Steps between C-alpha positions, in 0.01 A plus 500: 500500500504437122778749421295635208494853644880507509514361146264770377704780660836369379372447145337842489834655600681295238703307758354160409443332167133467401378143447170440320526119536406461132488743205125441468450659845693823430192698399315380810780572748694787340321778690596342835860405411424129480349487851146367543314786669134484395236229499438582133857385426432165663199457274699600191785259581257212549343580162831543312688204650225267623238557231235609750182670385421841652242333727745228600766761576257677731432171682877463550515853645222417745663173604827679574319768697327239719821291528319166487765224462275254316394759240857622458616142434238464225609823335867402523420189297279693255760767426774240454288301251401818316861614474600163357230521233619851403863385477639658817734312734333344808776654716396850388135435586598359841726798577239754393228330703722515813558872440129563451419306816751714689347810346159397637630582851496872427354568152203717409334606178658794314244766593515402868880494499528838330265661753694348790827622349375860475375499861825337619707765324291785638504374859874420484566856379287648778670285763847598374442877475222559757556223756329668798192597302477161330546292815259721701234446235577127480465448876186714506338282234454210743472645850306203639760242395770491769717244317507712184586817693778316685655383170488850354624651829806273494555579132498874577766472768718220370497552123407864445676687779177662620417612853150432630399727784273349767125569518415830668173668596665833418659409166338193342213486254277199430736372230879485480631841392844594358655789695806532276681298233630246751244509782148366550266562793311191620127509432254476790272290279752215519443468877262216583157615613543859376235582243514774238228706671704509824812621321303757302361638827849522652652669193207743464532610864878533466469712185234721657643564846866402482709211626424309818712569808372244748316167503203633698482806278492266199207309654309820574544634146407187306144376459436192715268355238802454272797489739385235746680272745613251233644780288687655793648166604616427146662843465678459835632152426625613158694788658292776339506699829873454570583866434245600768577223751758223455354277772250302292393288797412816693282626214327164464409508870349849448281424198175487696605810694556676168160397367330619820684831477396536135137445599523764775645750252232430243224530762644831619509631145141388445380681812688814402353500150144431621503780764270801465655849475460679835509180709841379377819642651746463212767669705506227767775257397511295822327211326760503220783511753360199684477308176864572421619360831534128446776273619630184341476163668865401523620168356840341471651533154491182293823316441634512145360155428159583647479821294596314181243228559227760557618683188467183297140459620420836341716490186551130430879534519774695679610847386665667801741216561539124491473243783830347397683825584414435866709181491766599246771622736454202726516247218788658314730481800506133400706585189811429706381142548297424185509576129194728493402642161260790441188407303562789258842358410352157432215640288725719288812282474584307182545134591377350173830438320667368814240245602344372181654349190364272227177441689670389824602670820872498559619360832782709636776290650622612837700345779309712749155371589207740449719757325202607288261519797351846557243644740213723390299703750170673435125514547264261323263720299314227311446124524349278233425135581480260205510127430779341297426246226569231758226648721739631766479842660721782379522866603618792290607772741581865422774637724561876516676764705482879524668539158171394329686223318321165505630147466277200425616176661347155451476264798424135430348245735835365623594833658143590605472182706817575698522699825143629475610705197155506342363713784798738484424595140204730557433857385677779692734260681863613529725207411858409418548234231821318411564354155684551171435781251431391144336623182156351439474480121135398511395820681793702363599629843751433775384286788613264774547122475632221725335666799642368824328696776221749574536709815242714681617810689500309830698213348763739364539658841528164675752351261717799413452749788818609679392779733189703591583871472294779661537868410379783726477868415521785751140611449335176612780350703343514846170349389660238277768406752241417766297289257820333385606420858159349581504290185847361570414416860243253369780308331765528770402210727409285202834565334689422820321170497565449130871581504571129506314492168365152566214563261739593215317828440704784352575780748570846356718752685370857531675829428375853570583806292420841655533819296442861609601855409667745736643840408456422130712186542364148454598258774455125476539218747491128425455234764494121481286342769611190688396138450215539748316713243533269203161427346358175373377516138 
């Protein structure tokens, strides 16, 4: 935030005049274009201008590093008095001390800085020219830290144009592996509860006898001492078996069955290997055939939200989708009624010059009330509760959608105490928030201010819902239609009673959309049901 980096770059390029503050400091600052970069320069300036001894200069360096206000105040006085004795203007000493104090926020000694610079250059070069290899190695360096992996994962997709393939028992290794210049395969070691020995056993078996073709076959081929129940459940939840069976719930219900089958196979192999020559019929394969015949316990496929929540249990975050996507189409039909803005547009838009001038926010004059009011919709991915200086509660909430863009919004006690808002602002809640977009100069990011309302999904539906729309496809029509009819019958008598609307509840009309294919032609029928089938929300 000091602007010294920009000054250094512009001066190095010759675009900005170099200022050494005083001719006596040219030798000290010439190598860094007049910008204070190293702690040694702070010590030299204090000696040249303030008359410090070498030991005193080192004490100043320590005080700045620790940022103790009382010690800094003493040194400010000392350097000013020393400058006066040496014939320098007090204003120069004051200005230099402010610069050195600002420097203390980021400064290091010269040897430390030089080493950091070399590593920074090397890693920046690797990231620019070998992004997949660099990011795979970076994520693999901290497999146990979900938050770190999530940050790097987002960086891969959003900033580097990389594709990260999901975990797979047939393709993944323990660590993240680049498959080409723009693609990385997710590492099995980043799945919670999956140890390195388990992955090594899986990879060794795969390399020796080929890829796995079935979940039960996988169980029978992998050593139970390494690939146990916890490992199997983690792999399933993470989607590592999706290419073998997409119904993750079904596989989870068959974990114990798979382990039992694996034990039968291993016992059969043990008996075969321990048999004695003439008494073993190696040509009889009935036992093997019986082992191969195993049926799955059927289970209903998880909904998208259920699958994502299970995935997050295993990985710490979502990779196959985002919960907000489930609600997106429903929410964005509201664009005809409300000024809804995508989070990505808010995060990346430039509002600074429009909203801030000379240290004050500009108030836009408008005859129309709430002209600047916008609505943001997303999932809360993080909540931080803090106390203000006045001792009141405040929440800093991170709102995100499927674009991976994140917006931090501050909620003060006045809004938290309204309409049970405090309880609405919890992790993984889908919310709609109304307020005004502005540029937060303190955090150097766009945000929302003058917040007027926080809506849950149910509250959005109740306040802004117009119609409940059902879509049926040909394949499941008969089954769904019967369930639909039974469900509506439960509301029919109640709605007849409620048509007078004495309780002021909102009644939504219902429409049905039926689509089917016949002779390669798509036919569609739309039907609006009568008032008797309106539902109370």
